[in-house]
C-alpha positions as CSV (number, residue, x, y, z in Angstrom):
1,X,50.8,268.9,94.0
2,X,53.1,267.7,97.0
3,X,56.0,269.1,98.3
4,X,57.0,266.7,101.1
5,X,59.4,264.4,99.2
6,X,57.0,263.5,96.4
7,X,57.3,264.1,92.7
8,X,55.8,267.5,91.8
9,X,53.1,267.3,89.1
10,X,50.6,269.7,87.7
11,X,47.8,269.0,85.3
12,X,46.0,272.0,83.6
13,X,45.2,273.8,80.3
14,X,47.7,276.3,78.6
15,X,46.4,279.7,78.9
16,X,49.4,281.8,78.0
17,X,53.1,281.3,76.1
18,X,55.0,284.0,76.8
19,X,57.8,285.4,74.6
20,X,61.2,283.4,74.2
21,X,64.0,284.9,76.3
22,X,67.7,284.0,75.3
23,X,71.3,285.2,75.7
24,X,74.8,284.3,76.5
25,X,76.3,283.1,79.8
26,X,79.2,284.8,81.3
27,X,81.2,281.7,80.4
28,X,80.3,282.2,76.5
29,X,77.4,279.6,76.5
30,X,73.9,280.5,74.6
31,X,70.9,279.8,76.6
32,X,67.2,279.9,76.2
33,X,64.4,280.0,78.4
34,X,60.5,280.3,77.8
35,X,57.5,280.8,80.2
36,X,54.3,279.4,80.3
37,X,51.0,279.5,82.3
38,X,48.5,276.8,82.9
39,X,45.3,276.7,84.8
40,X,44.1,273.9,86.8
41,X,41.6,273.2,89.3
42,X,41.9,271.7,92.7
43,X,39.0,269.7,94.5
44,X,39.1,271.9,97.6
45,X,39.7,275.3,95.5
46,X,36.4,277.2,94.5
47,X,38.3,278.9,91.5
48,X,40.9,277.7,89.1
49,X,44.2,278.4,90.1
50,X,47.1,279.4,87.7
51,X,50.8,278.2,87.5
52,X,53.6,280.0,85.9
53,X,56.5,277.9,85.0
54,X,59.4,278.0,82.4
55,X,61.3,275.4,80.3
56,X,65.3,275.8,80.2
57,X,67.1,275.4,77.1
58,X,66.5,275.6,73.4
59,X,66.3,271.7,72.6
60,X,63.7,271.4,75.3
61,X,61.8,274.2,74.2
62,X,61.6,273.0,70.8
63,X,61.0,269.2,72.1
64,X,57.7,270.5,74.1
65,X,56.7,273.3,71.6
66,X,53.8,271.3,69.9
67,X,52.1,270.3,73.4
68,X,52.6,273.9,74.9
69,X,50.1,275.8,72.7
70,X,47.2,277.9,74.3
71,X,44.3,275.5,74.8
72,X,45.9,272.2,75.1
73,X,45.7,270.3,78.3
74,X,49.1,269.1,79.6
75,X,50.7,267.4,82.6
76,X,54.1,268.9,83.5
77,X,56.6,267.6,86.0
78,X,58.7,270.3,87.6
79,X,61.2,271.4,90.3
80,X,60.8,274.4,92.4
81,X,63.9,276.4,93.3
82,X,64.9,279.8,94.9
83,X,68.1,281.8,94.2
84,X,69.2,285.0,95.8
85,X,70.4,288.1,93.4
86,X,71.6,291.4,94.7
87,X,69.9,290.8,98.4
88,X,66.5,289.6,96.8
89,X,65.2,286.2,96.4
90,X,63.8,285.0,93.3
91,X,61.4,281.4,93.0
92,X,61.4,279.3,89.9
93,X,59.0,276.5,88.6
94,X,61.3,274.7,86.0
95,X,59.3,271.9,83.9
96,X,61.6,269.0,83.1
97,X,58.9,266.9,81.5
98,X,55.4,267.9,79.7
99,X,53.1,265.1,78.4
100,X,49.5,265.5,76.9
101,X,46.6,264.7,79.6
102,X,43.9,262.5,78.5
103,X,41.0,264.4,79.8
104,X,40.5,268.1,80.3
105,X,41.0,269.3,83.7
106,X,37.4,270.2,85.4
107,X,36.3,273.6,85.3
108,X,32.8,275.0,86.2
109,X,32.9,277.6,83.4
110,X,34.0,275.0,80.8
111,X,31.7,272.6,82.2
112,X,28.8,274.9,81.5
113,X,29.6,275.7,78.1
114,X,31.0,271.9,77.3
115,X,27.3,270.5,77.8
116,X,25.5,269.3,74.8
117,X,22.8,271.1,73.4
118,X,19.6,269.9,71.4
119,X,19.4,271.1,67.6
120,X,18.0,274.6,67.3
121,X,18.4,275.1,71.2
122,X,20.2,278.6,71.7
123,X,22.8,278.4,74.9
124,X,21.2,280.3,77.9
125,X,23.3,282.6,79.9
126,X,24.3,281.5,83.2
127,X,22.2,282.9,86.1
128,X,24.3,284.8,88.9
129,X,23.1,284.2,92.3
130,X,21.6,287.3,94.0
131,X,23.3,289.5,96.5
132,X,22.4,288.6,100.1
133,X,19.6,290.7,102.0
134,X,20.9,293.3,103.9
135,X,19.7,293.4,107.5
136,X,17.0,295.7,108.6
137,X,19.2,298.0,110.9
138,X,22.7,298.2,111.6
139,X,22.3,296.8,115.1
140,X,22.0,293.5,113.5
141,X,25.3,293.6,111.8
142,X,28.5,292.1,113.2
143,X,30.9,294.2,110.9
144,X,32.9,296.5,113.1
145,X,32.2,299.5,110.8
């Protein structure tokens, strides 16, 4: 994702489809908007990140509804905009194009469960790293408390 004059894109797995919102504008025009959440990984990030975006317009919502199902991996192109309402500022991320992504986004948890198993072998739980050893006395700790 790059903001400096580049097209903004993200590829991730859809983890939530939020309820459709619709209404009528002050001018009498009907509108519809739906929010979605994808989870994606960046090479420099330790944990997956999430991105909440919306699609505006019933025609676009219907056009992309088959792709934007929980579990699907998609590539979205979007714009970021901010607006002021009653002295408060709100940022929106509005997708203007959605495509199916060819390969799943790398995710440590998904990779651990996606490895092939030999027939008759049960998957083993992932072992957690043990906590670091505590110093023998408080004098060796560099914590201020």
